[in-house]
C-alpha positions in Angstrom: -45.6 -105.1 20.1 -47.8 -105.7 17.0 -47.1 -108.2 14.4 -46.2 -106.9 10.9 -48.9 -107.3 8.3 -48.7 -110.4 6.2 -47.1 -109.8 2.8 -49.5 -110.0 -0.1 -48.5 -112.3 -3.0 -47.2 -110.4 -6.0 -49.9 -109.4 -8.6 -49.8 -111.3 -11.9 -48.1 -109.5 -14.8 -51.3 -109.8 -16.8 -55.0 -109.8 -16.1 -57.1 -112.9 -16.5 -60.0 -110.7 -17.6 -59.7 -110.3 -21.4 -61.8 -107.8 -23.3 -61.0 -109.8 -26.4 -63.2 -112.8 -25.4 -66.1 -111.9 -23.2 -67.7 -114.5 -20.9 -70.8 -116.1 -22.3 -72.4 -116.2 -18.8 -75.9 -114.7 -18.7 -76.3 -115.2 -14.9 -78.7 -118.1 -15.4 -76.5 -120.6 -13.6 -78.2 -124.0 -13.5 -76.5 -127.3 -14.3 -78.2 -130.1 -16.0 -77.6 -133.8 -15.4 -74.6 -133.7 -17.7 -73.1 -130.7 -15.7 -73.7 -128.3 -18.5 -75.0 -124.8 -17.6 -78.5 -124.2 -19.0 -77.7 -120.5 -19.3 -74.4 -120.4 -21.2 -74.1 -124.0 -22.3 -70.6 -124.4 -20.9 -69.6 -127.6 -19.1 -68.8 -127.1 -15.4 -65.1 -127.8 -16.1 -65.0 -125.1 -18.8 -66.6 -122.7 -16.3 -63.9 -123.5 -13.7 -61.1 -123.1 -16.3 -62.4 -119.8 -17.7 -60.5 -117.5 -15.4 -57.1 -119.0 -16.2 -57.8 -119.7 -19.9 -56.0 -117.7 -22.6 -58.0 -116.1 -25.4 -57.5 -119.0 -27.8 -58.9 -121.5 -25.2 -61.8 -119.2 -24.4 -62.7 -119.1 -28.1 -62.7 -122.9 -28.1 -64.9 -123.0 -25.0 -67.3 -120.5 -26.6 -67.5 -122.5 -29.8 -68.2 -125.8 -27.9 -70.9 -124.0 -25.9 -72.5 -122.7 -29.1 -72.5 -126.2 -30.6 -74.3 -127.5 -27.5 -76.8 -124.7 -27.7 -77.5 -125.3 -31.4 -77.8 -129.0 -31.0 -79.9 -128.8 -28.0 -77.7 -131.2 -26.0 -77.9 -129.2 -22.8 -80.9 -129.5 -20.6 -83.9 -128.2 -22.6 -84.2 -124.5 -22.6 
């Protein structure tokens, strides 16, 4: 007798991929000594949080990344 297939967890009611705030990732994923990506200028914790963040939080993450990029505080590109 075969075992029944394991039940899949229910799908979330919403998608974590929001077209309103696109990811700043440019596929140049290298962290500097401060754990900031040299490609998108997000901190590693912001990158980890991205999938579960709502649009408002994503906008904050993008704004902080832009500030890092403009101030040159992430690893010298």
